[in-house]
C-alpha positions, -999 to +999 in steps of 0.1 A: +733+045+066+736+055+029+722+021+017+691+026+038+686+061+024+690+046-011+663+020-003+640+047+010+645+068-022+632+037-042+606+023-018+595+052+005+601+028+034+627+024+062+629-003+088+645-004+123+658-039+114+664-050+078+671-086+089+644-101+111+648-127+139+629-160+133+612-163+168+593-141+192+620-147+219+648-135+196+627-105+186+623-095+222+661-097+226+665-071+199+651-045+223+643-020+195+609-030+180+605-045+145+590-014+129+586+001+094+584+038+088+564+042+056+556+073+035+524+063+017+524+089-011+559+103-010+571+118-043+593+091-060+612+096-093+597+078-123+568+063-104+547+044-131+509+051-130+489+022-146+456+030-162+439-002-152+428-018-118+453-041-100+453-078-101+447-093-066+453-127-050+419-144-045+430-157-011+447-128+008+439-098-016+476-090-020+484-072-053+505-087-081+541-075-076+577-083-087+582-109-058+555-132-072+566-164-089+551-167-124+545-197-146+543-181-180+533-213-198+503-220-175+496-182-170+496-187-132+512-165-105+520-176-069+513-151-041+545-146-019+522-139+011+499-169+012+514-191-016+480-193-033+481-200-071+460-176-092+453-176-129+459-145-149+427-131-164+420-131-202+435-096-208+469-108-196+470-136-223+499-120-241+524-122-212+556-141-216+592-139-203+599-113-229+566-095-226+562-088-189+535-064-174+548-033-156+538-046-121+563-076-125+593-054-134+619-059-106+625-021-103+588-014-097+585-024-061+564+007-058+536+012-084+505+033-086+471+025-102+446+051-115+413+037-103+380+041-122+358+065-103+331+091-108+341+127-114+356+138-081+341+168-064+363+198-060+384+202-027+366+221+001+382+246+025+360+258+054+377+286+073+368+289+110+382+322+123+385+333+159+375+370+164+383+373+201+417+388+192+432+423+193+428+446+163+464+442+151+461+403+151+428+405+133+445+426+106+473+400+102+448+371+099+426+389+074+456+396+052+467+359+053+431+348+044+429+372+014+462+358+002+450+322+006+417+329-013+437+343-041+459+312-043+430+286-042+421+268-074+391+285-090+369+254-087+377+248-050+347+253-027+351+278+002+330+284+033+334+309+062+326+306+099+336+332+125+333+328+163+338+345+196+311+343+223+288+330+196+293+312+163+285+329+130+280+309+098+282+332+068+260+326+038+281+333+006+255+325-020+238+359-019+265+387-024+239+415-025+227+408+011+251+393+037+232+367+057+246+351+089+233+322+111+241+326+148+246+298+173+250+300+211+285+292+222+276+281+258+263+246+252+268+216+230+247+215+198+236+183+181+241+177+144+203+177+139+200+211+156+228+225+134+210+214+103+176+227+115+191+261+123+209+263+089+177+253+071+193+221+057+172+194+074+142+199+051+162+204+019+168+167+010+156+153-022+158+117-035+187+123-059+206+155-066+240+164-080+264+185-060+292+209-071+314+181-084+287+163-103+283+135-078+255+126-054+258+148-023+235+130+002+203+144-013+213+181-010+210+201-043+238+222-056+218+253-049+214+245-012+252+236-009+262+268-027+244+289+000+274+281+023+301+266+001+308+284-031+336+281-056+366+304-049+361+323-082+325+330-074+329+340-038+362+359-038+345+393-039+320+384-013+346+370+011+369+400+007+339+422+014+331+402+045+367+404+057+367+442+052+337+445+074+347+419+100+352+433+135+365+419+168+340+401+189+318+428+204+308+410+236+320+430+266+348+414+287+356+426+323+393+434+329+396+404+353+382+379+327+394+362+295+374+366+263+344+343+260+356+320+232+335+290+220+361+271+199+344+237+205+310+248+193+325+265+163+342+233+152+311+213+159+290+236+136+317+234+109+318+196+111+279+195+110+278+218+080+303+198+060+286+165+070+253+177+057+266+192+025+295+170+013+300+138+033+327+115+020+344+142-001+378+158+004+372+187+028+393+206+053+383+227+083+410+253+088+407+266+124+425+299+130+426+300+168+439+330+187+433+320+224+419+294+248+384+281+247+365+294+277+329+288+267+309+256+261+322+222+251+360+220+246+367+246+274+403+243+286+403+271+312+377+293+330+370+329+321+385+341+353+421+353+347+431+342+382+429+306+371+460+298+350+459+275+320+468+238+329+505+229+331+522+195+329+523+194+367+485+199+368+480+171+343+503+148+363+484+155+395+450+153+377+444+189+388+432+202+354+395+203+359+386+208+322+411+186+305+395+151+304+361+165+294+376+186+266+396+156+253+364+135+253+346+162+233+374+162+207+375+124+205+338+125+196+345+152+171+373+131+156+349+101+152+324+124+134+350+139+110+365+105+102+331+090+094+326+120+071+361+118+056+370+153+066+401+169+080+408+193+109+438+217+106+447+239+135+466+272+132+472+283+168+487+318+171+488+332+206+512+338+235+488+319+258+479+282+253+449+276+231+441+239+237+463+221+211+469+194+237+431+187+239+426+191+201+455+167+193+433+137+191+410+153+164+439+167+144+459+134+145+431+110+138+419+130+107+455+135+093+453+172+098+481+198+099+490+219+129+510+251+132+519+268+165+531+304+164+532+334+187+512+357+165+493+358+132+519+383+121+548+359+127+565+343+097+560+308+113+522+313+107+522+335+076+546+314+056+532+281+067+496+291+060+506+303+025+524+270+018+491+251+021+476+268-009+507+270-031+511+250-063+541+236-082+573+225-064+563+242-031+530+223-031+524+200-001+505+176-024+474+177-001+453+145-008+421+132+008+402+102+018+431+078+022+429+042+033+460+022+043+459-016+042+489-038+053+495-073+041+524-094+056+539-129+055+522-155+076+549-155+102+545-117+108+518-100+129+508-063+129+508-047+163+495-012+152+505+022+139+517+054+155+509+084+133+480+105+117+454+078+111+424+060+127+418+023+130+391+008+107+388-021+131+393-048+105+406-076+127+421-107+110+447-134+114+475-109+108+467-088+139+490-093+170+477-097+205+499-068+218+486-035+205+508-004+199+490+029+190+461+023+165+460-015+165+437-046+163+433-040+126+450-043+092+433-013+077+434+024+087+416+056+076+438+086+067+413+115+059+441+139+050+476+130+038+504+147+018+538+141+004+555+142+038+529+121+057+547+093+075+534+063+096+552+039+119+539+004+116+549-020+144+552-058+138+558-089+158+570-124+149+548-154+153+556-191+147+541-205+115+512-229+119+513-241+083+515-279+080+530-275+045+559-251+047+568-231+017+598-239-005+630-230+012+640-204-014+608-184-007+608-190+030+641-173+035+624-140+029+595-121+045+573-097+026+553-066+035+528-048+013+513-014+019+482-005-001+472+032+000+440+042-017+436+080-019+421+110-038+450+125-057+453+164-057+442+162-094+409+146-083+412+110-095+413+080-071+447+063-069+460+031-054+497+031-045+512-004-038+545-007-020+559-042-017+591-048+002+611-080+009+636-085+037+656-115+049+650-137+079+680-144+102+695-177+092+713-184+124+698-172+157+732-173+174+747-150+148+741-114+161+764-101+134+738-109+108+711-089+126+736-060+133+743-055+095+706-048+090+702-023+119+692+012+108+703+035+136+684+065+125+651+047+120+656+029+153+661+062+171+629+076+156+609+045+164+621+047+201+612+084+202+577+078+189+572+048+212+585+068+242+561+097+234+532+073+232+540+056+265+544+090+282+508+099+271+492+065+277+509+050+308+506+067+342+538+074+360+559+061+331+596+070+337+608+077+301+644+083+310+647+052+330+630+031+303+653+045+276+684+039+297+674+003+304+666-004+268+700+010+257+719-010+283+701-042+271+709-034+235+746-027+241+749-059+262+735-080+234+754-064+205+785-050+222+819-068+222+834-070+257+850-090+285+825-094+314+830-067+341+857-049+321+843-016+309+876-007+291+872-037+268+837-026+256+833-018+219+802-014+198+795-028+163+798+001+138+761-005+129+753+007+165+780+033+169+759+065+170+727+049+185+738+057+221+744+094+210+708+095+196+695+081+229+715+107+249+700+135+228+665+119+230+666+118+268+674+156+268+649+165+240+615+183+242+598+149+237+610+135+270+618+166+291+585+185+292+597+209+319+597+245+305+573+235+278+535+239+279+512+210+272+503+227+239+540+229+229+546+192+239+515+181+219+527+201+189+562+186+190+549+151+193+524+155+165+551+165+141+575+138+153+548+112+146+540+124+110+574+134+096+599+112+077+630+097+093+655+123+082+634+152+096+626+133+128+663+126+134+669+164+132+642+169+159+659+144+182+695+153+174+699+187+157+726+193+130+753+219+135+774+235+107+804+258+114+815+287+091+849+304+093+875+321+072+898+292+073+877+264+058+844+258+039+812+252+058+816+219+076+796+198+101+805+204+137+801+184+169+769+192+188+790+202+217+798+234+236+834+230+224+823+239+189+816+275+200+845+298+189+848+336+189+858+337+152+832+311+139+795+313+129+773+283+138+741+272+120+719+250+142+690+232+126+668+220+154+638+215+130+614+237+150+639+265+150+670+275+129+697+294+149+724+315+133+749+320+161+778+346+158+810+341+178+821+371+199+847+384+175+824+380+145+797+399+163+821+428+172+833+431+136+797+431+123+787+458+148+817+479+137+803+476+101+834+459+085+810+440+061+801+473+045+837+481+035+849+469+001+882+455+014+863+432+037+841+415+011+851+381+024+837+390+058+804+401+042+802+367+024+809+348+056+781+367+073+757+360+045+765+323+039+747+308+070+717+331+064+713+319+028+716+282+040+690+289+067+666+303+041+670+272+019+660+250+049+631+272+058+618+272+021+616+234+020+600+228+055+565+227+068+556+241+092+581+269+087+607+269+115+614+299+136+646+318+126+668+330+155+698+352+148+719+357+179+754+364+193+777+347+217+767+357+253+735+373+240+701+365+256+689+344+226+721+323+226+701+299+249+684+286+217+718+271+208+732+263+242+702+242+253+708+217+224+746+213+229+764+186+248+774+201+281+810+189+280+820+221+299+797+231+328+800+253+359+812+222+378+843+218+356+867+246+369+894+237+344+871+246+314+860+278+330+896+288+336+905+281+300+880+307+287+858+280+271+820+287+270+802+268+298+766+255+301+749+260+335+733+226+339+733+195+361+730+172+330+758+148+325+779+151+293+779+126+265+813+113+277+801+106+312+769+091+298+789+067+276+812+058+305+782+048+327+767+029+297+800+009+293+801+001+330+765-012+331+765-030+298+794-053+307+777-064+339+747-079+322 
């Protein structure tokens, strides 16, 4: 596992299989898809940035890289993807074996180019604030916004839209007189109507410069600055607006929900940005405090007697508003992608707000999503603050990304799961079978950051070349990921990641494949594929599909005598994969019972965009044990790890749990930690909390911190993640005083026994 982590640290890439089978049939026998998890702009140490444009192959457009063969005497390079010979241009005339350009250095498989471009316009942040919330919540969100405005770069452009029963677009360009444009929230408004009402449709001129010095679709800087003003110029105006801002004044009967037109508000925001700054880096930050009940995007009626849709309603097609709302957000996503703009959603409410319906717009624009109980909760407050922070804590927000994938002739691209949209550039490298965003070799990523991660699925196809490549080259396959994006500093960059992997030499030798199997990446790929299938395929039985896949994998790569379960052993390369699958079956990605559709959508969006290490923690949480007798050490994710004199720290990604054993809790309640002679106990209590804060500091969105005691009501946050090796059915364990979990789930041991029995029958 460490070798794959080392490769990721250098390349920003991990693969489920690092040795690939030669044929389509052999690839299907691998069970786990051939997939690459790539972080397009991950922070890498000593990443060179070249101040000139890249050199491309004239046949396949691949970029010069260390895997190219070079004839220094003839000044020719051979592309490893299509084997086309290309002459170096005149400015490379000085190259030789002792004077090699940076892009040919063996250690620079990842390289970045600074592309020539016009002066980039400043980043744009358009705040869209829900005012149908109680006074206390409005106070919290105002405070968060004031803090955000203070953290924004001075040159960043800011806009402000509020909504309740109606939408209010606030003009910031005239601080002496507050001016607001009001839109009805009960019906869909076209882009042309939005421009007419804002007075923008008649303001176009042939050529005009915007705030960043570039052409802004014919709108003058003066017109744009009515609604979008630099943070330094509008800070006073915005703070004054926030001071005077009140809850939505529309009267609501006690039996009704508030009339909230979230869909129209986002349409107006998208229309405003599309008119003022198309094609530039802009984010709509939607601060949503409840469900949309008015106009397009409605998820539930105003009548409180109608509950918000549940998973059972969606399965039975008994959610009357769902499909219409999803269709609305799909159209909004298309508009935002065409404009190059991002939708971020910060949902803070005890009720559902429609994240499940908004998912398509957030994911296809590469937006961020945070789900919290309140605008006063640290999950919202700290996450919202992180977006605007600079320095080490910066998310590295970038804009207007395009990902292009090149691959060897025998490799086909099936598609991508992750925050992107297909650009529908179909070519010979596209596979017939599509997974996620497919039928293309290029994708648009309107918003991306240092942690953005995409899963690219591949297939193997037989080569149709009549003149095969030399054997030395043909033993390897190559993949190249080209990401063009607007760097946080403003300039356009192109990052080129070129990776080489080996083909399997002997199709009968499974040991060769096994050595290249990355268990963690494979678990993440299976989790993302399962989540996609659950959303796209009707009546898809995820647990059954995962079980069958695991049995097939173990039958292929296990060592056993037929029909003898006791003889079954797994290659070390697969040793913990069954455990990952056991935890995936029980995870919030597969078991949606007890979660709302909003929560499930939230979990899956983060699973699809985070790196492998973080995604593994979502599937199989980590557990650390603290005690007097030994330093902090990893513990089994099992109920047997609970002990009266231990403290446990559970990292389940979305929540961090500090769990005190019964004895520890009693000593703490008696105040022993405050006595000088028990300083060691005070340090023991503090250690897991310090470690928890370190995890929270580095993570986005900020996880929920739960501090609980054994047998306390919040102990369920830990128990639900543990292997139920002791349950109410096992009387021996109950009698021995061991903690038990009240569940009908099988334990890992029983699961593995069943797996052994079924694997040896195949």
